[in-house]
C-alpha positions as CSV (number, residue, x, y, z in Angstrom):
1,M,0.1,-0.1,0.0
2,S,1.6,3.2,-0.9
3,T,1.4,6.0,1.4
4,G,-0.3,9.3,1.1
5,P,1.2,12.8,1.0
6,D,-0.6,13.5,4.8
7,T,0.8,10.0,6.4
8,A,4.5,10.6,8.0
9,A,6.9,7.7,8.4
10,P,7.8,7.3,12.4
11,G,11.4,8.6,13.3
12,P,13.9,7.6,15.8
13,A,12.8,8.7,19.6
14,A,14.2,11.8,21.3
15,A,16.5,10.5,24.0
16,P,15.5,11.7,27.4
17,G,16.8,15.6,28.5
18,E,16.9,16.6,24.6
19,T,15.0,19.2,23.5
20,G,11.6,17.8,22.4
21,A,11.8,15.1,24.8
22,P,8.7,14.0,26.8
23,G,9.7,14.6,30.5
24,P,7.5,13.6,33.4
25,Q,3.6,14.5,33.1
26,G,3.5,18.6,34.4
27,A,7.2,18.8,35.3
28,E,9.0,21.8,34.5
29,P,12.5,21.7,33.0
30,P,15.3,22.0,35.7
31,K,17.2,25.6,36.2
32,P,20.8,25.9,36.9
33,A,22.1,26.1,40.2
34,K,22.5,29.6,41.7
35,G,25.6,29.8,44.0
36,K,25.7,32.0,47.0
37,K,27.4,35.5,46.4
38,P,30.4,36.0,48.8
39,K,30.1,38.6,51.3
40,S,32.2,41.8,50.8
41,F,35.8,41.8,52.3
42,W,34.8,45.2,54.1
43,K,31.7,43.5,55.7
44,E,34.1,41.1,56.9
45,L,36.9,42.8,57.7
46,P,35.4,44.4,61.2
47,L,35.1,40.5,62.4
48,L,38.8,39.5,61.5
49,I,39.8,42.4,63.3
50,G,37.9,41.2,66.3
51,I,39.3,37.8,66.2
52,A,43.0,38.7,65.9
53,L,42.4,41.1,69.0
54,V,40.8,38.4,71.2
55,L,43.8,36.0,70.2
56,A,46.4,38.8,70.9
57,L,45.0,39.3,74.3
58,V,44.7,35.7,75.1
59,I,48.3,35.4,73.8
60,K,49.8,38.2,75.9
61,T,47.7,37.3,79.0
62,F,48.7,33.5,79.0
63,L,51.2,32.8,76.7
64,V,54.1,35.3,75.3
65,Q,54.4,39.2,75.9
66,A,56.8,41.6,74.4
67,F,58.8,43.9,76.7
68,S,60.9,46.8,76.1
69,I,64.3,47.2,77.4
70,P,64.4,51.1,79.1
71,S,67.9,51.0,80.2
72,D,71.5,49.9,80.8
73,S,71.3,47.8,83.7
74,M,71.5,44.7,81.7
75,Q,74.2,45.3,79.2
76,N,75.8,43.6,77.3
77,T,73.3,40.9,77.4
78,L,70.4,43.5,76.9
79,Q,70.9,46.7,75.3
80,Q,68.2,49.6,75.3
81,G,65.9,49.6,73.2
82,D,65.7,45.9,72.6
83,R,62.0,44.1,72.6
84,V,62.2,40.6,74.5
85,L,59.7,37.9,74.8
86,V,58.6,36.7,78.1
87,D,57.3,33.3,78.5
88,K,54.2,33.9,80.8
89,L,53.0,29.9,80.3
90,T,55.3,28.1,82.6
91,P,54.5,30.1,85.7
92,W,50.6,28.8,85.4
93,F,51.5,25.5,86.1
94,G,53.7,26.2,88.9
95,S,57.3,26.7,87.9
96,E,59.3,29.0,89.6
97,P,62.4,31.0,88.8
98,E,65.8,29.3,88.6
99,R,69.1,31.1,89.2
100,G,70.9,32.3,85.6
101,E,67.5,33.0,84.3
102,V,66.5,36.4,83.0
103,V,63.4,37.4,84.5
104,V,60.6,40.3,84.2
105,F,58.8,41.1,87.7
106,K,56.7,43.7,88.9
107,D,58.0,46.3,91.1
108,P,58.1,44.9,94.7
109,G,57.7,48.3,96.1
110,H,59.5,51.7,95.1
111,W,62.2,50.5,93.1
112,L,61.0,52.8,90.5
113,D,60.4,55.8,92.5
114,G,61.3,58.7,90.2
115,E,61.8,57.2,87.3
116,P,60.2,58.8,84.3
117,T,57.0,57.1,82.6
118,P,56.9,57.6,78.9
119,E,53.5,59.1,77.5
120,P,52.1,56.7,74.7
121,N,49.5,57.8,72.5
122,A,46.0,56.6,71.7
123,V,47.5,53.8,69.3
124,Q,50.3,52.8,71.5
125,R,48.1,52.3,74.4
126,V,45.7,49.8,72.5
127,L,48.4,48.0,71.2
128,G,50.0,47.7,74.4
129,W,46.8,46.5,76.2
130,I,46.6,44.2,73.6
131,G,50.3,42.8,73.5
132,L,51.2,44.0,70.1
133,M,53.4,46.7,71.8
134,P,55.2,46.7,75.5
135,S,52.9,48.5,77.7
136,A,54.2,51.8,79.1
137,D,51.6,51.9,81.9
138,E,53.3,48.6,83.5
139,K,55.7,49.3,86.1
140,D,58.0,46.2,85.5
141,L,61.9,45.6,85.7
142,I,64.1,43.0,84.3
143,K,66.9,41.5,86.0
144,R,68.9,38.0,86.2
145,V,68.1,35.6,89.0
146,I,71.2,35.1,91.3
147,A,70.1,33.3,94.1
148,V,66.8,31.5,95.0
149,G,64.9,30.6,98.4
150,G,67.0,29.4,100.8
151,D,70.2,30.1,99.2
152,T,73.1,32.3,100.8
153,V,74.6,35.0,98.5
154,E,77.4,37.4,99.0
155,C,80.0,40.0,97.5
156,K,83.2,40.7,99.0
157,G,85.8,43.2,97.7
158,T,85.5,43.2,94.3
159,G,84.5,39.7,94.0
160,P,83.9,36.8,92.8
161,L,80.2,36.7,93.9
162,K,79.2,34.0,95.5
163,V,76.1,31.3,96.0
164,N,76.1,28.8,98.6
165,G,79.7,29.1,99.2
166,K,80.5,28.5,95.6
167,A,82.0,31.1,93.4
168,L,80.4,32.1,90.0
169,N,82.4,32.6,86.9
170,E,80.3,35.4,85.3
171,K,82.8,36.6,82.5
172,N,80.3,35.6,79.7
173,Y,77.4,38.0,80.8
174,V,78.8,40.6,83.0
175,F,79.4,43.8,81.4
176,E,83.3,44.1,80.4
177,G,85.2,46.3,82.5
178,N,83.1,45.5,85.5
179,T,83.6,43.7,88.5
180,P,81.1,41.0,90.1
181,C,80.8,42.7,93.1
182,T,80.9,46.8,93.8
183,V,83.1,48.3,96.6
184,D,80.8,50.6,98.4
185,D,78.9,51.0,101.6
186,Q,75.3,51.2,100.0
187,G,74.7,47.5,99.9
188,G,77.5,46.4,97.0
189,Q,79.2,44.1,99.9
190,F,76.6,42.0,101.5
191,K,75.8,38.4,102.8
192,I,72.4,37.3,103.0
193,T,70.2,34.3,102.9
194,V,67.1,34.8,100.6
195,P,63.8,33.9,102.3
196,K,61.7,31.2,100.9
197,G,59.4,32.3,98.4
198,K,61.6,34.8,97.2
199,I,64.5,35.5,94.7
200,W,67.9,37.8,94.5
201,V,68.1,39.6,91.2
202,M,71.1,41.6,89.9
203,G,71.9,43.6,86.8
204,D,74.6,42.1,84.4
205,H,76.1,46.1,84.3
206,R,77.1,45.4,88.0
207,Q,78.1,49.3,88.3
208,N,74.9,50.5,86.8
209,S,71.9,48.7,88.1
210,L,69.9,49.2,91.4
211,D,69.2,45.8,92.0
212,S,68.5,43.9,95.0
213,R,71.9,44.9,96.4
214,Y,70.6,48.7,96.9
215,H,67.1,47.8,98.1
216,Q,68.0,45.9,101.4
217,N,66.3,48.8,103.6
218,Q,63.2,48.2,102.0
219,P,60.5,45.6,103.1
220,G,61.9,42.3,101.7
221,G,65.2,43.1,102.1
222,G,66.2,43.4,98.3
223,A,64.6,39.9,97.9
224,V,61.7,39.8,95.2
225,P,58.7,37.8,95.9
226,V,58.1,34.9,93.5
227,D,54.6,35.9,92.7
228,N,55.9,39.0,91.4
229,V,57.7,37.2,88.7
230,V,55.7,37.9,85.5
231,G,57.9,35.3,83.4
232,R,61.4,34.5,81.9
233,A,62.8,36.3,78.9
234,F,63.9,33.7,76.4
235,V,64.8,35.6,73.2
236,I,65.6,38.7,72.0
237,A,63.2,39.4,69.1
238,W,64.1,42.9,68.0
239,P,65.8,44.7,66.3
240,P,66.4,41.6,63.8
241,T,70.2,42.3,64.1
242,R,70.2,41.8,67.7
243,W,67.9,38.5,67.3
244,A,69.5,35.9,70.3
245,T,68.2,33.6,72.9
246,L,68.7,34.1,76.6
247,P,70.1,31.1,78.0
248,V,70.8,30.3,81.6
249,P,75.0,30.4,82.0
250,D,76.8,27.2,82.8
251,T,78.2,28.7,85.9
252,F,75.0,27.9,87.6
253,D,74.8,24.3,86.7
254,Q,78.4,23.8,88.5
255,P,78.1,20.8,91.2
256,G,77.4,22.1,94.9
257,I,75.7,25.2,94.0
258,S,72.4,23.6,94.9
259,Q,71.8,23.2,98.4
260,A,68.5,21.2,97.4
261,M,70.2,18.9,95.0
262,G,73.1,18.2,97.6
263,A,70.6,17.2,100.1
264,A,68.8,15.2,97.7
265,P,70.9,12.4,97.6
266,A,70.9,11.7,101.5
267,A,67.3,11.8,101.6
268,L,66.9,9.5,98.7
269,G,69.6,7.1,100.1
270,L,67.6,7.2,103.6
271,A,64.5,6.8,102.0
272,G,65.3,3.7,100.2
273,A,67.5,2.2,103.4
274,V,64.3,2.2,105.5
275,P,62.6,-1.1,103.5
276,I,65.8,-2.7,103.8
277,V,66.1,-2.8,107.7
278,L,62.3,-3.3,107.8
279,W,62.8,-6.6,105.9
280,R,65.7,-7.8,107.5
281,R,64.1,-7.3,110.9
282,R,61.2,-9.1,109.7
283,R,63.3,-12.0,108.3
284,A,65.3,-12.3,111.8
285,A,62.2,-12.5,113.9
286,A,60.9,-15.3,111.4
287,R,63.6,-17.5,112.3
288,P,63.6,-20.3,114.8
289,D,66.0,-19.6,117.4
290,S,65.0,-15.6,117.4
291,G,63.1,-16.3,120.7
292,P,63.5,-14.1,123.7
293,G,66.0,-16.1,125.4
294,S,68.9,-15.7,122.6
295,R,68.4,-11.9,122.2
296,V,71.7,-10.2,123.5
297,S,71.2,-7.2,125.8
298,G,74.1,-5.0,127.7
299,G,76.6,-7.8,126.7
300,R,75.0,-10.4,128.4
301,T,72.5,-13.5,127.7
302,A,69.1,-12.8,129.2
303,G,67.0,-15.5,130.7
């Protein structure tokens, strides 16, 4: 049978998804997904600044803080204008200052009387408050710990300085041309036992440092309470040409300087001997011939 002009021959079916392909009954064609428009950088900037300020404040309060060196009392270890970073974390865990460390501490009372106080501008005050710059309002000092609670420290003549009878070799950090001890009647000649819970501090520029020696007539006798210590200065961070760590000098590691360490072996020996003595007594009491008649008392046999 021939086909008429009005009869169309069936063609191949359109693939799903192609134009003209039949979709589900009543369904609309899918629309392209639209991504979220990113927020403007200027709208996010205040949030970023707020987070940065909070982090900086937390770091300053609990971890590390920068301090500026205002004088020459710690030359040549520290120069005027240096910026040091101070570890504030370890004191939170009960760590106390040790001999030889360079520490920052709050004025124990009238040490800074008469010292000029710089007047920072508004920006410097804000940066100092959050710890991005040294604070000008905090009355802090920086010195080297020479002795801790229980130590006897003394200076006679021009030196050497002695701690618990041991002479310190201070050539590596005392200012060149200075003597370890200062010959004067203001406090340079002394012998003192540091009270428990306190430290004895001295500047490395011995003839240019009003340290523990020169505050013996004040409450505390020149010793600084451990509670006043902000933390240990561990690195010179600025200027870059002065970058250096601040380790404890080897002279403070010499045998016998620590009374606590000297007593430790005897205490440990005693603690170890007690169990042995008790064990021997129990063993002797368990023997068959260890009755009352075999005990020697006063050089003769009892009973």
